[in-house]
C-alpha positions in Angstrom: 116.1 108.4 99.7 113.8 109.9 102.1 114.5 108.6 105.7 112.9 109.2 109.4 113.5 112.7 110.7 113.6 114.2 114.0 111.4 117.6 113.1 112.1 119.0 116.9 115.8 118.5 116.6 115.8 120.3 113.1 113.5 122.8 114.3 115.5 123.6 117.6 118.9 123.8 115.4 117.3 126.0 113.2 116.5 128.5 115.5 119.8 128.3 117.2 121.3 129.3 113.8 119.3 132.2 113.7 119.4 133.7 117.3 122.2 136.0 116.5 119.5 137.8 113.8 116.9 137.5 116.4 118.8 139.0 119.0 120.0 141.8 116.8 116.4 142.9 116.3 115.3 142.3 120.2 113.0 139.6 118.6 111.9 136.6 120.5 111.8 133.3 118.6 109.7 130.4 120.6 109.4 127.3 119.6 106.8 124.5 121.0 107.1 120.7 119.9 104.4 118.3 120.6 105.8 116.2 123.8 105.8 112.7 121.8 106.2 114.0 118.3 106.5 111.4 115.7 109.2 111.2 112.9 108.5 112.8 109.4 109.4 110.9 106.5 111.7 113.4 104.4 115.2 114.6 103.9 116.6 116.1 106.7 118.6 118.7 105.2 115.6 120.1 102.5 113.7 120.2 105.8 116.0 122.2 107.5 116.3 124.8 104.6 112.6 125.0 104.5 112.6 126.4 108.5 115.8 128.6 107.9 113.6 130.4 104.7 110.6 130.7 106.8 112.2 131.7 110.0 114.7 134.0 108.1 111.6 135.9 106.2 109.8 136.4 109.4 112.6 137.9 111.4 112.6 140.3 108.2 109.0 140.8 108.2 108.2 141.8 112.1 109.6 144.8 113.7 111.8 145.1 116.4 110.9 143.2 119.5 108.7 141.2 117.6 107.5 137.6 118.0 107.9 134.6 115.9 106.2 131.2 117.4 107.0 127.8 115.9 104.5 125.1 116.5 104.9 121.6 115.5 102.2 118.9 116.2 100.9 115.8 114.9 97.7 115.9 112.7 96.2 112.6 111.8 98.8 111.1 109.8 101.1 114.2 109.3 102.9 116.8 111.3 102.0 120.3 110.8 104.6 123.0 111.6 103.3 126.6 111.9 105.1 129.4 111.5 103.7 132.4 113.0 104.6 135.8 113.4 103.3 139.4 114.6 104.6 141.4 111.6 102.7 143.9 109.3 101.1 140.7 107.3 101.5 140.2 103.4 98.8 142.3 101.2 96.1 140.1 99.9 96.9 141.6 96.6 100.4 139.9 96.2 99.5 136.8 98.4 99.1 134.6 95.5 102.2 135.6 94.1 104.7 135.0 96.9 105.5 131.4 95.9 106.4 132.8 92.2 110.1 132.9 91.3 112.0 136.1 91.8 108.9 137.8 92.9 109.5 139.5 96.3 108.1 142.0 98.8 111.6 143.1 100.3 112.8 146.5 98.7 115.3 146.5 96.0 118.6 144.5 96.6 117.0 142.7 100.1 115.9 139.7 98.5 115.9 137.6 95.5 112.4 136.5 95.5 113.9 132.9 95.4 113.2 131.8 98.9 109.7 131.1 99.4 109.9 129.3 95.6 112.2 127.1 97.0 110.7 126.3 100.2 107.6 125.4 98.1 109.5 122.9 95.8 111.6 121.3 99.0 108.3 121.0 100.6 106.8 119.0 97.9 109.9 117.0 97.4 109.0 116.1 100.8 105.5 115.3 100.0 104.5 118.1 102.0 102.0 120.9 101.5 102.3 124.6 102.2 99.7 127.1 102.9 99.7 130.7 104.2 97.1 133.1 105.9 98.0 136.4 106.6 96.3 139.6 108.2 98.1 142.9 109.9 99.6 141.4 112.6 99.5 137.6 112.4 101.0 135.7 109.1 101.1 132.1 109.3 103.0 129.7 107.0 101.6 125.9 107.5 103.9 122.8 106.4 102.5 119.6 106.8 104.5 116.6 106.1 103.8 112.7 106.1 104.7 110.8 109.5 107.1 108.3 108.8 105.7 104.8 108.2 105.7 102.6 111.1 106.0 105.6 113.5 102.7 105.1 115.7 103.6 107.7 118.5 
């Protein structure tokens, strides 16, 4: 059963887990969460898996000394989490396929092509929506999740 989840805590914990990978690339990962961010309705472990996959992909995409910014804010009856990186972007020719199982833009042996398929499935299981915008120098994944009922923060 879905329960109220503190996204700020989950995002910060996920960034902490991936800090060594970021440090090895001299990358910066910034997390900005709205001060009174409401709880969302979902499954905490699944949400953390979403953040881990999106951040790991962003770390793979950016060059050394790159930047990833994670921003979480309330938008009406949802909380939207944006994972933005300054990597080379996702080519328009493959953007429609990135959520397909076994599709990867990574070199052979470096990706299974399942990460974004899993992310999409987990987002849907948590009654959320995911979208992506990308151009050279800026890729943004947006995940919108429902605010937990009764949370009027």
